[in-house]
C-alpha positions as a Python dict, from the first residue, in 0.01 Angstrom:
ca = {
    (1, 'M'): (0, 0, 0),
    (2, 'Q'): (33, -378, -29),
    (3, 'G'): (-153, -451, -351),
    (4, 'G'): (-515, -376, -437),
    (5, 'Q'): (-684, -40, -406),
    (6, 'P'): (-622, 165, -89),
    (7, 'K'): (-928, 317, 77),
    (8, 'N'): (-734, 607, 227),
    (9, 'I'): (-386, 714, 336),
    (10, 'D'): (-462, 744, 705),
    (11, 'K'): (-194, 495, 809),
    (12, 'I'): (73, 678, 610),
    (13, 'L'): (-18, 1011, 767),
    (14, 'D'): (-41, 860, 1114),
    (15, 'M'): (302, 698, 1078),
    (16, 'A'): (451, 1025, 954),
    (17, 'E'): (312, 1211, 1253),
    (18, 'T'): (435, 940, 1490),
    (19, 'A'): (783, 956, 1338),
    (20, 'E'): (798, 1333, 1370),
    (21, 'Q'): (679, 1329, 1731),
    (22, 'A'): (944, 1067, 1811),
    (23, 'G'): (1221, 1290, 1676),
    (24, 'V'): (1284, 1113, 1345),
    (25, 'E'): (1458, 1350, 1103),
    (26, 'S'): (1287, 1262, 775),
    (27, 'V'): (1000, 1066, 614),
    (28, 'W'): (1039, 899, 275),
    (29, 'V'): (808, 741, 16),
    (30, 'G'): (876, 521, -285),
    (31, 'D'): (780, 559, -649),
    (32, 'S'): (636, 353, -931),
    (33, 'L'): (389, 431, -1206),
    (34, 'T'): (245, 91, -1298),
    (35, 'A'): (505, -175, -1213),
    (36, 'K'): (474, -184, -834),
    (37, 'P'): (202, -106, -578),
    (38, 'R'): (274, 257, -493),
    (39, 'L'): (84, 580, -440),
    (40, 'E'): (199, 883, -638),
    (41, 'P'): (484, 1019, -424),
    (42, 'L'): (458, 1397, -453),
    (43, 'T'): (84, 1393, -391),
    (44, 'V'): (141, 1186, -77),
    (45, 'L'): (424, 1412, 40),
    (46, 'A'): (200, 1717, -4),
    (47, 'A'): (-46, 1554, 237),
    (48, 'V'): (233, 1463, 478),
    (49, 'A'): (365, 1819, 458),
    (50, 'A'): (27, 1951, 571),
    (51, 'R'): (25, 1715, 871),
    (52, 'T'): (384, 1776, 987),
    (53, 'R'): (601, 2075, 1065),
    (54, 'R'): (961, 1961, 1097),
    (55, 'V'): (1052, 1636, 920),
    (56, 'R'): (1214, 1650, 580),
    (57, 'L'): (1016, 1481, 305),
    (58, 'G'): (1196, 1254, 60),
    (59, 'T'): (1148, 1019, -234),
    (60, 'G'): (1348, 699, -233),
    (61, 'V'): (1380, 691, -522),
    (62, 'M'): (1179, 872, -784),
    (63, 'L'): (1210, 762, -1148),
    (64, 'G'): (1273, 1101, -1297),
    (65, 'A'): (1291, 981, -1656),
    (66, 'L'): (923, 880, -1643),
    (67, 'R'): (822, 1247, -1604),
    (68, 'H'): (823, 1557, -1819),
    (69, 'P'): (1057, 1808, -1653),
    (70, 'V'): (815, 2103, -1658),
    (71, 'L'): (534, 1902, -1497),
    (72, 'L'): (771, 1745, -1245),
    (73, 'S'): (928, 2081, -1160),
    (74, 'H'): (589, 2242, -1106),
    (75, 'A'): (476, 1961, -873),
    (76, 'A'): (805, 1948, -683),
    (77, 'A'): (821, 2323, -631),
    (78, 'T'): (462, 2322, -507),
    (79, 'V'): (538, 2053, -247),
    (80, 'D'): (854, 2242, -154),
    (81, 'L'): (642, 2553, -96),
    (82, 'I'): (377, 2367, 105),
    (83, 'S'): (646, 2210, 323),
    (84, 'E'): (846, 2535, 355),
    (85, 'G'): (1151, 2388, 186),
    (86, 'R'): (1153, 2040, 339),
    (87, 'L'): (1142, 1841, 13),
    (88, 'V'): (1438, 1637, -108),
    (89, 'L'): (1405, 1427, -423),
    (90, 'G'): (1603, 1106, -422),
    (91, 'M'): (1606, 1030, -794),
    (92, 'G'): (1743, 749, -1005),
    (93, 'V'): (1773, 635, -1364),
    (94, 'G'): (1559, 331, -1281),
    (95, 'G'): (1582, -23, -1402),
    (96, 'A'): (1400, -278, -1614),
    (97, 'F'): (1449, -589, -1403),
    (98, 'N'): (1126, -766, -1493),
    (99, 'D'): (838, -757, -1742),
    (100, 'A'): (631, -517, -1528),
    (101, 'Q'): (913, -266, -1508),
    (102, 'R'): (989, -294, -1878),
    (103, 'Q'): (623, -236, -1953),
    (104, 'E'): (616, 64, -1718),
    (105, 'W'): (850, 257, -1946),
    (106, 'K'): (632, 175, -2245),
    (107, 'N'): (321, 284, -2054),
    (108, 'A'): (482, 625, -2003),
    (109, 'G'): (588, 645, -2367),
    (110, 'V'): (958, 630, -2281),
    (111, 'D'): (1217, 415, -2454),
    (112, 'P'): (1394, 240, -2163),
    (113, 'S'): (1722, 238, -2355),
    (114, 'S'): (1724, 619, -2339),
    (115, 'R'): (1645, 650, -1971),
    (116, 'A'): (1995, 755, -1854),
    (117, 'S'): (2030, 1049, -2093),
    (118, 'R'): (1665, 1143, -2041),
    (119, 'F'): (1714, 1133, -1663),
    (120, 'E'): (2012, 1368, -1680),
    (121, 'E'): (1815, 1613, -1890),
    (122, 'V'): (1520, 1599, -1649),
    (123, 'V'): (1738, 1670, -1343),
    (124, 'H'): (1924, 1950, -1519),
    (125, 'L'): (1598, 2121, -1615),
    (126, 'L'): (1431, 2060, -1278),
    (127, 'K'): (1714, 2233, -1093),
    (128, 'R'): (1697, 2533, -1324),
    (129, 'L'): (1319, 2564, -1322),
    (130, 'T'): (1266, 2514, -948),
    (131, 'S'): (1531, 2775, -872),
    (132, 'G'): (1330, 3037, -1064),
    (133, 'E'): (1534, 3047, -1381),
    (134, 'R'): (1363, 3124, -1712),
    (135, 'V'): (1474, 2840, -1937),
    (136, 'T'): (1534, 2799, -2307),
    (137, 'H'): (1658, 2452, -2389),
    (138, 'N'): (1712, 2244, -2701),
    (139, 'G'): (1812, 1897, -2590),
    (140, 'R'): (1797, 1540, -2708),
    (141, 'H'): (1469, 1469, -2531),
    (142, 'F'): (1314, 1804, -2444),
    (143, 'Q'): (1281, 2142, -2608),
    (144, 'M'): (1148, 2457, -2444),
    (145, 'E'): (1165, 2827, -2506),
    (146, 'D'): (1147, 3097, -2239),
    (147, 'V'): (979, 2870, -1982),
    (148, 'A'): (940, 2961, -1616),
    (149, 'I'): (724, 2816, -1340),
    (150, 'A'): (557, 2949, -1030),
    (151, 'P'): (588, 2876, -748),
    (152, 'V'): (957, 2799, -719),
    (153, 'S'): (1142, 2625, -438),
    (154, 'P'): (1212, 2832, -127),
    (155, 'N'): (1560, 2676, -125),
    (156, 'E'): (1847, 2855, -296),
    (157, 'G'): (1948, 2649, -597),
    (158, 'G'): (1605, 2491, -634),
    (159, 'T'): (1456, 2169, -500),
    (160, 'R'): (1726, 1946, -353),
    (161, 'V'): (1809, 1634, -555),
    (162, 'L'): (2001, 1324, -446),
    (163, 'I'): (2126, 1103, -730),
    (164, 'A'): (2107, 725, -688),
    (165, 'S'): (2452, 568, -720),
    (166, 'H'): (2556, 208, -655),
    (167, 'W'): (2902, 55, -642),
    (168, 'R'): (2769, -284, -756),
    (169, 'A'): (2664, -126, -1088),
    (170, 'N'): (3035, -79, -1168),
    (171, 'R'): (2983, 230, -1385),
    (172, 'D'): (3185, 540, -1302),
    (173, 'S'): (2948, 753, -1508),
    (174, 'Q'): (2688, 738, -1230),
    (175, 'F'): (2930, 890, -978),
    (176, 'E'): (3021, 1168, -1219),
    (177, 'R'): (2649, 1225, -1276),
    (178, 'A'): (2586, 1257, -903),
    (179, 'A'): (2877, 1497, -862),
    (180, 'R'): (2768, 1709, -1158),
    (181, 'L'): (2392, 1722, -1113),
    (182, 'G'): (2311, 1633, -754),
    (183, 'D'): (2300, 1793, -413),
    (184, 'G'): (2406, 1455, -280),
    (185, 'V'): (2396, 1082, -333),
    (186, 'I'): (2161, 802, -224),
    (187, 'S'): (2238, 429, -240),
    (188, 'I'): (2020, 127, -167),
    (189, 'S'): (2211, -189, -255),
    (190, 'D'): (2573, -147, -140),
    (191, 'Y'): (2754, -313, 146),
    (192, 'P'): (2909, -61, 387),
    (193, 'D'): (3258, -93, 235),
    (194, 'E'): (3110, -39, -112),
    (195, 'F'): (2924, 270, 8),
    (196, 'T'): (3257, 412, 121),
    (197, 'Q'): (3386, 365, -233),
    (198, 'V'): (3074, 530, -378),
    (199, 'N'): (3143, 837, -168),
    (200, 'D'): (3512, 838, -262),
    (201, 'R'): (3428, 836, -633),
    (202, 'V'): (3163, 1107, -600),
    (203, 'K'): (3414, 1317, -406),
    (204, 'F'): (3676, 1264, -678),
    (205, 'H'): (3440, 1384, -950),
    (206, 'A'): (3302, 1670, -741),
    (207, 'E'): (3650, 1806, -680),
    (208, 'A'): (3736, 1767, -1050),
    (209, 'L'): (3425, 1970, -1133),
    (210, 'G'): (3503, 2235, -874),
    (211, 'R'): (3205, 2148, -655),
    (212, 'D'): (3204, 2147, -276),
    (213, 'Y'): (3179, 1779, -185),
    (214, 'D'): (3141, 1857, 186),
    (215, 'A'): (2814, 2038, 108),
    (216, 'M'): (2673, 1727, -60),
    (217, 'E'): (2448, 1494, 139),
    (218, 'R'): (2518, 1120, 163),
    (219, 'V'): (2219, 893, 219),
    (220, 'F'): (2180, 518, 251),
    (221, 'Y'): (1843, 344, 213),
    (222, 'L'): (1831, 39, 442),
    (223, 'T'): (1568, -238, 424),
    (224, 'V'): (1505, -426, 750),
    (225, 'N'): (1261, -654, 925),
    (226, 'L'): (1273, -609, 1302),
    (227, 'T'): (1159, -942, 1445),
    (228, 'S'): (1349, -1134, 1714),
    (229, 'D'): (1289, -1464, 1530),
    (230, 'S'): (1539, -1429, 1245),
    (231, 'D'): (1386, -1714, 1042),
    (232, 'A'): (1040, -1553, 1061),
    (233, 'A'): (1185, -1212, 980),
    (234, 'T'): (1370, -1347, 675),
    (235, 'A'): (1064, -1536, 548),
    (236, 'E'): (835, -1234, 578),
    (237, 'A'): (1092, -1004, 418),
    (238, 'D'): (1130, -1246, 128),
    (239, 'R'): (752, -1251, 70),
    (240, 'F'): (733, -872, 94),
    (241, 'L'): (1019, -807, -149),
    (242, 'K'): (895, -1063, -400),
    (243, 'M'): (550, -903, -389),
    (244, 'Y'): (702, -560, -442),
    (245, 'Y'): (966, -634, -707),
    (246, 'G'): (838, -959, -856),
    (247, 'I'): (1174, -1109, -753),
    (248, 'N'): (1388, -1085, -442),
    (249, 'M'): (1674, -887, -589),
    (250, 'W'): (2013, -840, -429),
    (251, 'A'): (1985, -1128, -177),
    (252, 'D'): (2191, -1047, 134),
    (253, 'R'): (2240, -686, 22),
    (254, 'W'): (1902, -636, 188),
    (255, 'G'): (1866, -654, 562),
    (256, 'P'): (1938, -722, 833),
    (257, 'F'): (1629, -926, 909),
    (258, 'G'): (1605, -1017, 1275),
    (259, 'A'): (1669, -870, 1619),
    (260, 'P'): (1683, -489, 1651),
    (261, 'E'): (2045, -515, 1765),
    (262, 'L'): (2138, -628, 1414),
    (263, 'A'): (1985, -313, 1266),
    (264, 'I'): (2171, -95, 1517),
    (265, 'E'): (2501, -254, 1421),
    (266, 'R'): (2434, -220, 1048),
    (267, 'I'): (2331, 145, 1079),
    (268, 'R'): (2652, 216, 1268),
    (269, 'R'): (2853, 57, 990),
    (270, 'Y'): (2686, 274, 727),
    (271, 'R'): (2744, 584, 937),
    (272, 'E'): (3113, 490, 959),
    (273, 'A'): (3107, 449, 580),
    (274, 'G'): (2996, 811, 542),
    (275, 'A'): (2615, 806, 554),
    (276, 'Q'): (2473, 1121, 709),
    (277, 'T'): (2112, 1006, 672),
    (278, 'I'): (1982, 650, 698),
    (279, 'V'): (1643, 586, 541),
    (280, 'V'): (1482, 277, 695),
    (281, 'R'): (1224, 74, 505),
    (282, 'F'): (1038, -216, 668),
    (283, 'A'): (1012, -532, 456),
    (284, 'S'): (703, -634, 648),
    (285, 'F'): (327, -651, 621),
    (286, 'E'): (297, -497, 969),
    (287, 'Q'): (435, -151, 908),
    (288, 'E'): (301, 17, 1222),
    (289, 'K'): (434, -260, 1446),
    (290, 'Q'): (774, -236, 1277),
    (291, 'L'): (781, 141, 1324),
    (292, 'D'): (700, 102, 1693),
    (293, 'T'): (983, -150, 1734),
    (294, 'F'): (1221, 78, 1549),
    (295, 'L'): (1132, 382, 1762),
    (296, 'T'): (1158, 195, 2093),
    (297, 'E'): (1448, -43, 2029),
    (298, 'V'): (1664, 102, 1749),
    (299, 'A'): (1630, 480, 1734),
    (300, 'P'): (1734, 540, 2100),
    (301, 'A'): (2081, 408, 2011),
    (302, 'F'): (2130, 711, 1786),
    (303, 'K'): (2013, 994, 2012),
    (304, 'D'): (2320, 1209, 1965),
}
């Protein structure tokens, strides 16, 4: 969705089917309520689940603090059931980088200054509810008594959740949060060496909490533009990101923008830094063409 009102989601479903047929491991969608041009992610993933059989279905990343935990848990568990356990929620505290994002929190009736503590409470309750637990809870943001939902996730421990963590944010609390609440970690804005440090800190906290770090998934979300003309690729990516975010955040932390060989090299570096899953987003107005280039010129380098 590139602004305006979409007439259908045929292209999204077609691309998901193409990715699955090509052997791609997972399909991911973004999230925004009012700040950015996005479809509602769990609704879309329910449709993708009905059109696919194998690929995992992820959010990259969902703003958990915008949702009520009971409603979110019910929707997530339903998609998990439809997909036979293929759902994984990449979730983050979210930011307020521009006026539209700041207004988004107000539109949802959420004080943005409370989003971190609210997010933790949402994730804590989602894991309990989607695992089938009957919950009584008296927290800072949410209160519930003897609440259970149906359906629940087919996965033991409830719907899988990856917690967004970024080295550039320079806050150790986020790594402790991921180790305490998450089934893994997802990062979008770190250089490969920084992603290594993210994983080291999550491992430190996981071991301190008595959790099995090796069972936690490590995901990096990479934004590319696969065009042989690097100047054209950079210019289009800049337009795309400014349209999406209002500003082109993070400068050269995005990319690479240019020849497919650059993407291959960058993916290898993130794998060496500990990423088990690489989510690839195309900063382009020609999504289907980018996917075709990725499948024919990048993905074959990782057939192992």
